[in-house]
C-alpha positions in Angstrom: -10.2 -128.9 36.9 -13.6 -129.5 35.2 -15.3 -127.9 38.2 -13.2 -124.7 37.6 -14.1 -124.7 33.9 -17.8 -125.1 34.8 -17.6 -122.2 37.3 -15.9 -120.0 34.7 -18.6 -120.8 32.2 -21.4 -120.0 34.7 -19.7 -116.7 35.7 -19.2 -115.7 32.0 -23.0 -116.3 31.4 -24.0 -114.5 34.6 -21.9 -111.3 34.4 -20.7 -111.3 30.9 -17.7 -112.8 29.2 -15.9 -109.4 29.0 -16.0 -109.1 32.8 -14.4 -112.5 33.5 -10.6 -112.9 33.1 -8.8 -116.3 33.4 -5.4 -116.2 35.0 -2.8 -119.0 35.1 -1.9 -119.8 38.7 1.3 -121.7 37.8 4.5 -120.3 39.1 5.5 -118.3 42.2 3.1 -116.2 44.2 4.8 -113.1 42.9 4.3 -114.2 39.3 0.6 -114.9 39.8 0.2 -111.6 41.7 1.9 -109.7 38.8 -0.4 -111.4 36.2 -3.5 -110.5 38.2 -2.4 -107.0 38.9 -1.5 -106.4 35.2 -5.0 -107.6 34.1 -6.9 -105.4 36.5 -4.7 -102.3 36.7 -3.5 -101.0 33.3 -1.1 -98.6 35.1 0.6 -101.2 37.3 4.3 -100.7 37.2 6.7 -103.6 37.6 10.4 -103.2 38.2 12.8 -104.4 35.6 14.9 -107.5 36.2 18.1 -106.2 37.7 20.2 -108.4 35.4 18.7 -106.6 32.4 19.2 -103.1 33.6 22.1 -101.2 32.1 23.7 -98.2 33.8 26.0 -95.6 32.4 29.1 -97.6 33.2 27.9 -100.4 31.0 27.7 -98.4 27.8 30.6 -98.4 25.4 31.3 -95.3 23.2 31.2 -97.5 20.1 27.6 -98.5 20.7 25.0 -96.8 18.5 22.2 -96.7 21.1 23.5 -95.7 24.5 21.0 -96.0 27.2 
């Protein structure tokens, strides 16, 4: 781990701190890919979690904010 910290420090000094991004590699490959892609591509679009998506059939008429 200290070798990685040293490499990151050398890179920051060589090419500038604003050009070096540190990304956590914990989690699934998909999670790490999404973190990297979000950092380098401001227009990267990710799909919503299907469990959180509401469709017309889920909306009650009493709700103030139908989606």
